[in-house]
C-alpha positions in Angstrom: 52.9 215.2 -69.4 50.2 217.5 -70.9 49.1 214.7 -73.2 48.0 212.4 -70.3 47.2 214.9 -67.5 43.5 214.8 -66.9 43.0 218.1 -64.9 45.0 220.8 -66.7 42.6 223.0 -68.6 44.8 225.9 -69.5 48.5 226.2 -70.5 50.3 229.5 -71.0 53.9 229.4 -72.3 53.7 232.9 -73.8 56.6 235.2 -73.9 57.3 238.9 -74.2 60.0 240.5 -76.4 63.3 240.7 -74.6 66.4 238.9 -73.4 64.8 235.7 -72.0 62.1 235.2 -74.6 60.6 231.7 -74.9 61.2 230.0 -78.2 59.6 226.6 -78.1 60.6 225.9 -81.8 59.2 223.3 -84.1 59.6 220.5 -81.6 57.6 222.4 -79.0 54.9 223.2 -81.5 54.6 219.5 -82.4 54.4 218.6 -78.7 51.7 221.2 -78.2 49.8 220.0 -81.2 50.0 216.4 -79.8 48.8 217.6 -76.4 45.7 219.3 -77.9 44.8 216.2 -79.9 45.0 213.6 -77.1 44.0 215.7 -74.1 40.3 216.6 -74.3 40.5 218.6 -71.0 43.0 221.2 -72.4 40.7 224.1 -73.5 43.0 227.1 -73.5 46.5 227.3 -75.0 48.6 230.5 -75.1 51.8 230.2 -77.0 52.1 233.8 -78.0 55.5 235.4 -78.6 57.4 232.2 -79.3 58.5 232.9 -82.9 56.8 229.7 -84.2 56.9 230.9 -87.8 55.6 228.9 -90.8 56.5 225.3 -89.7 55.4 225.8 -86.1 52.0 227.2 -87.1 51.5 224.4 -89.6 52.2 221.9 -86.8 49.7 223.6 -84.5 47.2 223.7 -87.3 47.4 219.9 -87.6 46.7 219.5 -83.9 43.8 222.0 -84.0 42.1 220.2 -86.8 42.0 217.0 -84.7 41.3 218.6 -81.3 38.0 217.9 -79.6 38.4 220.2 -76.5 40.5 223.2 -77.5 38.3 226.4 -77.2 40.8 229.2 -77.1 44.2 229.6 -78.9 46.5 232.6 -78.7 49.2 232.7 -81.4 50.0 236.4 -81.1 53.5 237.5 -82.0 54.7 234.4 -83.7 55.9 235.8 -87.0 52.9 234.4 -88.9 52.2 235.6 -92.4 49.3 234.7 -94.7 50.7 231.4 -95.9 50.4 229.3 -92.7 47.3 231.3 -91.7 45.2 229.8 -94.4 45.9 226.3 -93.1 45.2 227.4 -89.5 41.9 229.0 -90.5 40.8 225.8 -92.3 41.7 223.8 -89.1 39.8 226.3 -87.0 36.7 226.1 -89.2 36.3 222.3 -88.4 37.3 222.6 -84.7 35.7 223.6 -81.4 38.0 226.7 -81.2 35.8 229.7 -80.5 38.6 232.3 -79.6 41.6 232.8 -81.8 44.1 235.6 -81.1 46.6 236.3 -83.8 47.6 239.9 -83.0 51.1 241.2 -83.7 51.7 239.0 -86.7 52.4 239.9 -90.3 49.2 238.5 -91.9 48.8 241.4 -94.4 46.0 241.9 -96.8 46.0 238.2 -97.9 45.7 237.1 -94.4 42.8 239.5 -93.8 41.1 238.1 -96.9 41.4 234.5 -95.5 39.9 235.7 -92.2 37.1 237.4 -94.0 36.4 234.2 -96.0 36.3 232.1 -92.8 33.9 234.5 -91.1 31.7 234.8 -94.2 31.4 231.0 -94.5 30.6 230.4 -90.9 28.5 233.4 -90.1 24.9 232.5 -89.2 22.4 235.3 -89.1 20.3 235.7 -85.9 
């Protein structure tokens, strides 16, 4: 439905730690990736706290790379480490995304290096 709906600008399927935590899984991540590719109206996507892990983040990265309308992406608390983060950051660098939230993940020093490289390559002095 999100793929063809022409008026939904923001989708939030985030979850908090606890008994009834959302877990959209790889299938949900692929569906979200498809939606952000084919729906140019969808500008904000919050899928924080869904335990997407490596494969889910890779699927989202594929969608981000092809998206023409996504401006804000929240992937907080999705068990992300530095490996899928590199692919995500490469996708972000060629996309329209201007706000990326990746708090409460396990990106470590290698992930921070990847973020630093992205910022260094896209930074334009005033």
